[in-house]
ZADO-1210 file (C-alpha; in nm, 4 decimals, padded with zeros to 6 digits):
<atoms>
<atom x="11.4245" y="10.4838" z="10.4988" code="MET" pos="1"/>
<atom x="11.3608" y="10.2866" z="10.1792" code="SER" pos="2"/>
<atom x="11.2426" y="10.4608" z="09.8632" code="ASP" pos="3"/>
<atom x="10.9039" y="10.2879" z="09.8674" code="ILE" pos="4"/>
<atom x="10.8312" y="10.4003" z="10.2235" code="ILE" pos="5"/>
<atom x="10.9229" y="10.7543" z="10.1207" code="THR" pos="6"/>
<atom x="10.6948" y="10.7297" z="09.8160" code="ASP" pos="7"/>
<atom x="10.3850" y="10.5544" z="09.9469" code="ILE" pos="8"/>
<atom x="10.4402" y="10.5149" z="10.3208" code="GLY" pos="9"/>
<atom x="10.4943" y="10.1408" z="10.3618" code="PHE" pos="10"/>
<atom x="10.6630" y="09.8261" z="10.2356" code="ASP" pos="11"/>
<atom x="10.5859" y="09.4558" z="10.2702" code="SER" pos="12"/>
<atom x="10.7230" y="09.4360" z="10.6250" code="LYS" pos="13"/>
<atom x="10.6331" y="09.7690" z="10.7825" code="SER" pos="14"/>
<atom x="10.2580" y="09.7349" z="10.8359" code="LEU" pos="15"/>
<atom x="10.2062" y="09.3912" z="10.9845" code="TRP" pos="16"/>
<atom x="10.3615" y="09.0491" z="11.0469" code="GLN" pos="17"/>
<atom x="10.2214" y="08.7212" z="10.9186" code="THR" pos="18"/>
<atom x="10.2093" y="08.3935" z="11.1068" code="LYS" pos="19"/>
<atom x="10.4558" y="08.1247" z="11.0046" code="GLY" pos="20"/>
<atom x="10.5938" y="08.2711" z="10.6804" code="PHE" pos="21"/>
<atom x="10.7388" y="08.5818" z="10.5222" code="GLU" pos="22"/>
<atom x="10.5415" y="08.7048" z="10.2203" code="PRO" pos="23"/>
<atom x="10.7169" y="08.7937" z="09.8995" code="ASN" pos="24"/>
<atom x="10.7881" y="09.1678" z="09.8605" code="PRO" pos="25"/>
<atom x="10.4911" y="09.2476" z="09.6398" code="PHE" pos="26"/>
<atom x="10.4804" y="09.6267" z="09.7004" code="PRO" pos="27"/>
<atom x="10.8577" y="09.6761" z="09.6654" code="GLU" pos="28"/>
<atom x="10.8708" y="09.4684" z="09.3473" code="SER" pos="29"/>
<atom x="10.5814" y="09.6346" z="09.1683" code="THR" pos="30"/>
<atom x="10.5758" y="09.9987" z="09.2806" code="TRP" pos="31"/>
<atom x="10.8972" y="10.1095" z="09.1045" code="PRO" pos="32"/>
<atom x="10.7559" y="09.9928" z="08.7708" code="LEU" pos="33"/>
<atom x="10.4385" y="10.2003" z="08.8042" code="LEU" pos="34"/>
<atom x="10.6141" y="10.4977" z="08.9582" code="LYS" pos="35"/>
<atom x="10.7373" y="10.5850" z="08.6073" code="GLU" pos="36"/>
<atom x="10.3860" y="10.7015" z="08.5178" code="LEU" pos="37"/>
<atom x="10.4164" y="11.0121" z="08.7410" code="ASN" pos="38"/>
<atom x="10.1090" y="10.9158" z="08.9387" code="LEU" pos="39"/>
<atom x="09.8989" y="11.1645" z="09.1307" code="LYS" pos="40"/>
<atom x="09.7171" y="11.0763" z="09.4507" code="LYS" pos="41"/>
<atom x="09.3454" y="11.0082" z="09.4127" code="LEU" pos="42"/>
<atom x="09.1379" y="11.0715" z="09.7246" code="THR" pos="43"/>
<atom x="08.7788" y="11.0582" z="09.5972" code="GLN" pos="44"/>
<atom x="08.5869" y="10.8345" z="09.3547" code="VAL" pos="45"/>
<atom x="08.2213" y="10.8917" z="09.2667" code="GLU" pos="46"/>
<atom x="08.1796" y="11.1106" z="09.5725" code="GLY" pos="47"/>
<atom x="08.3287" y="10.8428" z="09.8004" code="GLU" pos="48"/>
<atom x="08.6090" y="10.9697" z="10.0279" code="ASP" pos="49"/>
<atom x="08.8972" y="10.7215" z="10.0062" code="LEU" pos="50"/>
<atom x="09.1231" y="10.8787" z="10.2670" code="THR" pos="51"/>
<atom x="08.9969" y="10.6586" z="10.5569" code="PRO" pos="52"/>
<atom x="09.1421" y="10.3503" z="10.3851" code="ILE" pos="53"/>
<atom x="09.4606" y="10.5271" z="10.2767" code="GLN" pos="54"/>
<atom x="09.5788" y="10.5393" z="10.6336" code="GLY" pos="55"/>
<atom x="09.6486" y="10.2287" z="10.8384" code="MET" pos="56"/>
<atom x="09.3316" y="10.0203" z="10.8587" code="VAL" pos="57"/>
<atom x="09.3181" y="09.7816" z="11.1528" code="LYS" pos="58"/>
<atom x="09.0214" y="09.5546" z="11.2129" code="GLN" pos="59"/>
<atom x="09.0004" y="09.2212" z="11.3982" code="PRO" pos="60"/>
<atom x="09.0045" y="09.0234" z="11.0713" code="MET" pos="61"/>
<atom x="09.2154" y="09.2492" z="10.8494" code="ALA" pos="62"/>
<atom x="09.4838" y="09.5145" z="10.8646" code="GLU" pos="63"/>
<atom x="09.6716" y="09.7068" z="10.6004" code="GLY" pos="64"/>
<atom x="09.6203" y="09.9943" z="10.3621" code="THR" pos="65"/>
<atom x="09.5210" y="10.1081" z="10.0136" code="PHE" pos="66"/>
<atom x="09.6638" y="10.3627" z="09.7716" code="ARG" pos="67"/>
<atom x="09.4856" y="10.5209" z="09.4760" code="HIS" pos="68"/>
<atom x="09.6318" y="10.7159" z="09.1860" code="PHE" pos="69"/>
<atom x="09.5393" y="10.8796" z="08.8576" code="TYR" pos="70"/>
<atom x="09.7046" y="11.0519" z="08.5615" code="THR" pos="71"/>
<atom x="09.5875" y="11.2369" z="08.2524" code="GLU" pos="72"/>
<atom x="09.5335" y="10.8920" z="08.0946" code="LYS" pos="73"/>
<atom x="09.4432" y="10.6704" z="08.3934" code="ILE" pos="74"/>
<atom x="09.1060" y="10.7088" z="08.5614" code="GLU" pos="75"/>
<atom x="09.2160" y="10.5130" z="08.8673" code="LYS" pos="76"/>
<atom x="09.4960" y="10.2805" z="08.9680" code="LEU" pos="77"/>
<atom x="09.4497" y="10.1062" z="09.3026" code="ALA" pos="78"/>
<atom x="09.7052" y="09.9298" z="09.5217" code="LEU" pos="79"/>
<atom x="09.5989" y="09.6999" z="09.8057" code="MET" pos="80"/>
<atom x="09.8311" y="09.5476" z="10.0664" code="TRP" pos="81"/>
<atom x="09.6306" y="09.3697" z="10.3347" code="LEU" pos="82"/>
<atom x="09.6778" y="09.0978" z="10.5949" code="LEU" pos="83"/>
<atom x="09.3638" y="08.8872" z="10.6310" code="ILE" pos="84"/>
<atom x="09.3050" y="08.6639" z="10.9354" code="SER" pos="85"/>
<atom x="09.6706" y="08.7083" z="11.0374" code="LYS" pos="86"/>
<atom x="09.7683" y="08.4486" z="10.7771" code="SER" pos="87"/>
<atom x="09.6969" y="08.5683" z="10.4203" code="ILE" pos="88"/>
<atom x="09.8943" y="08.8458" z="10.2523" code="ALA" pos="89"/>
<atom x="09.6761" y="09.0094" z="09.9884" code="GLY" pos="90"/>
<atom x="09.8223" y="09.2425" z="09.7277" code="GLY" pos="91"/>
<atom x="09.6748" y="09.3818" z="09.4090" code="SER" pos="92"/>
<atom x="09.7034" y="09.6457" z="09.1408" code="TRP" pos="93"/>
<atom x="09.3958" y="09.7326" z="08.9330" code="VAL" pos="94"/>
<atom x="09.4122" y="10.0105" z="08.6749" code="GLY" pos="95"/>
<atom x="09.1590" y="10.1578" z="08.4303" code="TRP" pos="96"/>
<atom x="09.1922" y="10.4044" z="08.1424" code="PRO" pos="97"/>
<atom x="08.9954" y="10.7254" z="08.1595" code="ASN" pos="98"/>
<atom x="08.7156" y="10.7944" z="07.9135" code="ASP" pos="99"/>
<atom x="08.9497" y="10.9324" z="07.6457" code="ASP" pos="100"/>
<atom x="09.1596" y="10.6148" z="07.6144" code="TYR" pos="101"/>
<atom x="09.1027" y="10.2504" z="07.5296" code="ASP" pos="102"/>
<atom x="09.4133" y="10.0674" z="07.6542" code="PHE" pos="103"/>
<atom x="09.3461" y="09.7470" z="07.8555" code="PRO" pos="104"/>
<atom x="09.2768" y="09.7350" z="08.2262" code="ALA" pos="105"/>
<atom x="09.5562" y="09.6115" z="08.4490" code="LEU" pos="106"/>
<atom x="09.4503" y="09.3208" z="08.6709" code="ILE" pos="107"/>
<atom x="09.7178" y="09.1938" z="08.9097" code="ILE" pos="108"/>
<atom x="09.6344" y="08.9912" z="09.2214" code="ALA" pos="109"/>
<atom x="09.8661" y="08.8288" z="09.4752" code="TRP" pos="110"/>
<atom x="09.7180" y="08.6191" z="09.7565" code="GLU" pos="111"/>
<atom x="09.9829" y="08.4370" z="09.9590" code="GLU" pos="112"/>
<atom x="09.9783" y="08.2215" z="10.2697" code="SER" pos="113"/>
<atom x="10.2177" y="07.9652" z="10.4122" code="LYS" pos="114"/>
<atom x="10.0480" y="07.6839" z="10.2210" code="LYS" pos="115"/>
<atom x="09.9374" y="07.8416" z="09.8947" code="ARG" pos="116"/>
<atom x="09.9650" y="08.1203" z="09.6430" code="LEU" pos="117"/>
<atom x="09.6866" y="08.2454" z="09.4180" code="HIS" pos="118"/>
<atom x="09.7568" y="08.4855" z="09.1312" code="ILE" pos="119"/>
<atom x="09.5568" y="08.6666" z="08.8656" code="ILE" pos="120"/>
<atom x="09.7541" y="08.8343" z="08.5877" code="ILE" pos="121"/>
<atom x="09.5927" y="09.0093" z="08.2927" code="ASP" pos="122"/>
<atom x="09.5925" y="09.3066" z="08.0620" code="VAL" pos="123"/>
<atom x="09.2170" y="09.2876" z="08.0269" code="MET" pos="124"/>
<atom x="09.0703" y="09.4154" z="07.6991" code="PRO" pos="125"/>
<atom x="08.8112" y="09.6893" z="07.7196" code="ILE" pos="126"/>
<atom x="08.6574" y="09.5817" z="07.3880" code="VAL" pos="127"/>
<atom x="08.5533" y="09.2570" z="07.2206" code="ASP" pos="128"/>
<atom x="08.8797" y="09.1404" z="07.0624" code="VAL" pos="129"/>
<atom x="08.6988" y="08.9158" z="06.8159" code="VAL" pos="130"/>
<atom x="08.5009" y="09.2065" z="06.6739" code="GLU" pos="131"/>
<atom x="08.7994" y="09.4430" z="06.7112" code="TYR" pos="132"/>
<atom x="09.0874" y="09.2151" z="06.6202" code="GLU" pos="133"/>
<atom x="09.3140" y="09.5115" z="06.5606" code="TRP" pos="134"/>
<atom x="09.2794" y="09.5938" z="06.9325" code="TYR" pos="135"/>
<atom x="09.4290" y="09.2577" z="07.0276" code="ARG" pos="136"/>
<atom x="09.7102" y="09.3098" z="06.7790" code="GLU" pos="137"/>
<atom x="09.7790" y="09.6646" z="06.8995" code="LYS" pos="138"/>
<atom x="09.7455" y="09.6254" z="07.2746" code="TYR" pos="139"/>
<atom x="09.7791" y="09.2595" z="07.3658" code="GLN" pos="140"/>
<atom x="09.9838" y="09.0484" z="07.1266" code="ASP" pos="141"/>
<atom x="10.2997" y="09.2240" z="07.2436" code="GLY" pos="142"/>
<atom x="10.2787" y="09.0371" z="07.5765" code="ILE" pos="143"/>
<atom x="10.2683" y="08.6968" z="07.4041" code="GLU" pos="144"/>
<atom x="10.6451" y="08.6243" z="07.4461" code="PRO" pos="145"/>
<atom x="10.6118" y="08.6831" z="07.8222" code="VAL" pos="146"/>
<atom x="10.2965" y="08.4717" z="07.8341" code="TYR" pos="147"/>
<atom x="10.4756" y="08.1881" z="07.6556" code="ASN" pos="148"/>
<atom x="10.7726" y="08.2134" z="07.8913" code="GLU" pos="149"/>
<atom x="10.5502" y="08.1862" z="08.1992" code="TYR" pos="150"/>
<atom x="10.2685" y="07.9655" z="08.0716" code="LYS" pos="151"/>
<atom x="10.3779" y="07.6932" z="08.3139" code="ASP" pos="152"/>
<atom x="10.2021" y="07.9071" z="08.5773" code="LEU" pos="153"/>
<atom x="09.8642" y="07.8551" z="08.4102" code="ILE" pos="154"/>
<atom x="09.6281" y="07.6190" z="08.5866" code="GLY" pos="155"/>
<atom x="09.2582" y="07.5755" z="08.6516" code="VAL" pos="156"/>
<atom x="09.0721" y="07.8912" z="08.5570" code="ASN" pos="157"/>
<atom x="08.8204" y="08.0885" z="08.7620" code="SER" pos="158"/>
<atom x="08.4940" y="07.9151" z="08.8445" code="THR" pos="159"/>
<atom x="08.3058" y="08.2422" z="08.7770" code="TYR" pos="160"/>
<atom x="08.1734" y="08.2410" z="08.4196" code="ARG" pos="161"/>
<atom x="08.1202" y="08.6188" z="08.4151" code="TRP" pos="162"/>
<atom x="08.4883" y="08.6723" z="08.4988" code="PHE" pos="163"/>
<atom x="08.6062" y="08.4194" z="08.2413" code="ARG" pos="164"/>
<atom x="08.4053" y="08.6141" z="07.9826" code="ALA" pos="165"/>
<atom x="08.6088" y="08.9285" z="08.0604" code="MET" pos="166"/>
<atom x="08.9521" y="08.7717" z="08.0437" code="GLN" pos="167"/>
<atom x="09.2064" y="08.8565" z="07.7796" code="GLY" pos="168"/>
<atom x="09.3840" y="08.6033" z="07.5566" code="PRO" pos="169"/>
<atom x="09.7001" y="08.6236" z="07.7716" code="TYR" pos="170"/>
<atom x="09.5347" y="08.5804" z="08.1099" code="HIS" pos="171"/>
<atom x="09.7142" y="08.3741" z="08.3786" code="ILE" pos="172"/>
<atom x="09.5201" y="08.2342" z="08.6727" code="PHE" pos="173"/>
<atom x="09.6392" y="07.9678" z="08.9160" code="ASP" pos="174"/>
<atom x="09.7954" y="07.8786" z="09.2495" code="SER" pos="175"/>
<atom x="10.1586" y="07.7919" z="09.1590" code="PRO" pos="176"/>
<atom x="10.2657" y="07.7125" z="09.5134" code="ASN" pos="177"/>
<atom x="10.6239" y="07.6134" z="09.4473" code="GLU" pos="178"/>
<atom x="10.6864" y="07.8979" z="09.1982" code="LYS" pos="179"/>
<atom x="10.6374" y="08.2099" z="09.4066" code="ARG" pos="180"/>
<atom x="10.9414" y="08.4058" z="09.2907" code="GLU" pos="181"/>
<atom x="10.8664" y="08.3117" z="08.9307" code="ARG" pos="182"/>
<atom x="10.5028" y="08.4175" z="08.9664" code="ALA" pos="183"/>
<atom x="10.6068" y="08.7568" z="09.1045" code="LEU" pos="184"/>
<atom x="10.8488" y="08.8048" z="08.8148" code="LYS" pos="185"/>
<atom x="10.5651" y="08.7306" z="08.5736" code="CYS" pos="186"/>
<atom x="10.3444" y="08.9908" z="08.7402" code="GLU" pos="187"/>
<atom x="10.6261" y="09.2428" z="08.7110" code="MET" pos="188"/>
<atom x="10.6637" y="09.1729" z="08.3382" code="GLU" pos="189"/>
<atom x="10.2934" y="09.2302" z="08.2783" code="TYR" pos="190"/>
<atom x="10.3068" y="09.5542" z="08.4763" code="ILE" pos="191"/>
<atom x="10.6040" y="09.6729" z="08.2697" code="LYS" pos="192"/>
<atom x="10.4105" y="09.5993" z="07.9537" code="TYR" pos="193"/>
<atom x="10.1011" y="09.7851" z="08.0763" code="TRP" pos="194"/>
<atom x="10.3114" y="10.0873" z="08.1691" code="VAL" pos="195"/>
<atom x="10.4486" y="10.0954" z="07.8144" code="GLU" pos="196"/>
<atom x="10.0957" y="10.0778" z="07.6723" code="LEU" pos="197"/>
<atom x="09.9853" y="10.3695" z="07.8878" code="VAL" pos="198"/>
<atom x="10.2877" y="10.5772" z="07.7907" code="GLN" pos="199"/>
<atom x="10.2261" y="10.5216" z="07.4186" code="LYS" pos="200"/>
<atom x="09.8461" y="10.5531" z="07.4281" code="ALA" pos="201"/>
<atom x="09.6744" y="10.8216" z="07.2212" code="GLU" pos="202"/>
<atom x="09.3223" y="10.9546" z="07.2765" code="PRO" pos="203"/>
<atom x="09.0385" y="10.7914" z="07.0848" code="MET" pos="204"/>
<atom x="08.9253" y="10.9906" z="06.7836" code="LYS" pos="205"/>
<atom x="08.6113" y="10.8125" z="06.6621" code="ASP" pos="206"/>
<atom x="08.3159" y="10.9224" z="06.8773" code="GLU" pos="207"/>
<atom x="08.1035" y="10.6147" z="06.8084" code="GLN" pos="208"/>
<atom x="08.3894" y="10.3847" z="06.9063" code="TYR" pos="209"/>
<atom x="08.4583" y="10.5992" z="07.2129" code="ARG" pos="210"/>
<atom x="08.0991" y="10.5593" z="07.3302" code="GLN" pos="211"/>
<atom x="08.1182" y="10.1828" z="07.2799" code="TYR" pos="212"/>
<atom x="08.4462" y="10.1559" z="07.4737" code="VAL" pos="213"/>
<atom x="08.3192" y="10.3547" z="07.7701" code="ASN" pos="214"/>
<atom x="07.9852" y="10.1758" z="07.7837" code="ARG" pos="215"/>
<atom x="08.1589" y="09.8382" z="07.7877" code="ARG" pos="216"/>
<atom x="08.4180" y="09.9547" z="08.0407" code="LYS" pos="217"/>
<atom x="08.1450" y="10.0700" z="08.2815" code="ARG" pos="218"/>
<atom x="07.9691" y="09.7357" z="08.2488" code="ILE" pos="219"/>
<atom x="08.2943" y="09.5549" z="08.3330" code="MET" pos="220"/>
<atom x="08.3588" y="09.7785" z="08.6326" code="MET" pos="221"/>
<atom x="08.0036" y="09.7365" z="08.7573" code="THR" pos="222"/>
<atom x="08.0182" y="09.3587" z="08.7295" code="GLN" pos="223"/>
<atom x="08.3453" y="09.3511" z="08.9218" code="LEU" pos="224"/>
<atom x="08.1989" y="09.5783" z="09.1879" code="ARG" pos="225"/>
<atom x="07.8908" y="09.3630" z="09.2307" code="GLN" pos="226"/>
<atom x="08.0333" y="09.0145" z="09.1799" code="ARG" pos="227"/>
<atom x="08.4058" y="08.9986" z="09.2597" code="ASP" pos="228"/>
<atom x="08.4511" y="08.7627" z="09.5574" code="PRO" pos="229"/>
<atom x="08.7272" y="08.9901" z="09.6857" code="LEU" pos="230"/>
<atom x="08.4610" y="09.2539" z="09.7406" code="GLY" pos="231"/>
<atom x="08.2659" y="09.0298" z="09.9757" code="SER" pos="232"/>
<atom x="08.5872" y="08.9475" z="10.1640" code="VAL" pos="233"/>
<atom x="08.6641" y="09.3173" z="10.2058" code="LEU" pos="234"/>
<atom x="08.3099" y="09.3958" z="10.3199" code="MET" pos="235"/>
<atom x="08.3249" y="09.1140" z="10.5744" code="ARG" pos="236"/>
<atom x="08.6733" y="09.1858" z="10.7106" code="THR" pos="237"/>
<atom x="08.6799" y="09.5656" z="10.6963" code="LEU" pos="238"/>
<atom x="08.3134" y="09.6281" z="10.7723" code="GLY" pos="239"/>
<atom x="08.0468" y="09.7822" z="10.5460" code="PRO" pos="240"/>
<atom x="08.1765" y="10.1400" z="10.5404" code="GLU" pos="241"/>
<atom x="08.5464" y="10.0749" z="10.4793" code="LEU" pos="242"/>
<atom x="08.4689" y="09.7706" z="10.2674" code="GLY" pos="243"/>
<atom x="08.2567" y="09.9805" z="10.0325" code="LYS" pos="244"/>
<atom x="08.5325" y="10.2388" z="09.9977" code="LYS" pos="245"/>
<atom x="08.7889" y="09.9693" z="09.9168" code="SER" pos="246"/>
<atom x="08.5700" y="09.8146" z="09.6456" code="VAL" pos="247"/>
<atom x="08.4761" y="10.1496" z="09.4868" code="VAL" pos="248"/>
<atom x="08.8469" y="10.2322" z="09.4824" code="GLY" pos="249"/>
<atom x="08.9381" y="09.9553" z="09.2387" code="TYR" pos="250"/>
<atom x="08.6193" y="09.9101" z="09.0305" code="THR" pos="251"/>
</atoms>
């Protein structure tokens, strides 16, 4: 049995089979990087029981599973690995600091079919990096060499203005069809960087700044919960009850 199956119960091939193509090994490639954070299993968020989606979920339009974690610094870190309409492999990692920390959110999305690949890659700032320029310098400028190495992956940005307003200065968003292995390597580099930020992070000391950070973070999470098109896909394919649990789990 592979290490990832021992750790989280599945790999990219063990849950389901796609039609006409073999998806890239998103879970196997990304899990070992985050495993270093000594994650603990999270089973409830805001009173919502997440265990029904942490087993194997099988619906007519979607099948797969979710995993949720936390640490003394991370409020929640959610993994999704889902097959939609038998033809789209959907993977994601979304991570948020808890209320004592201000490091960026991790936003990693992988949507792959035979004909296309869509990615979202970001270490999303929790604060306004124009007003708090030191935040960009402390938490985000370190990823610039990786961003420059992989900037050929950048294409047309999101059509959602509210999401564009959240993005960090090193955000990558596109469908680089012919560069799938390269895109996965880029996602791995961003995850490595985020893990380092989490490991080095210290609690906030200024109470006024802490209140600002947490207010803005909750607004971001609420907007994602209410507006992210992935949420509507999950509600439609998993059904209202499981769909709600899946959305609450990453926002």
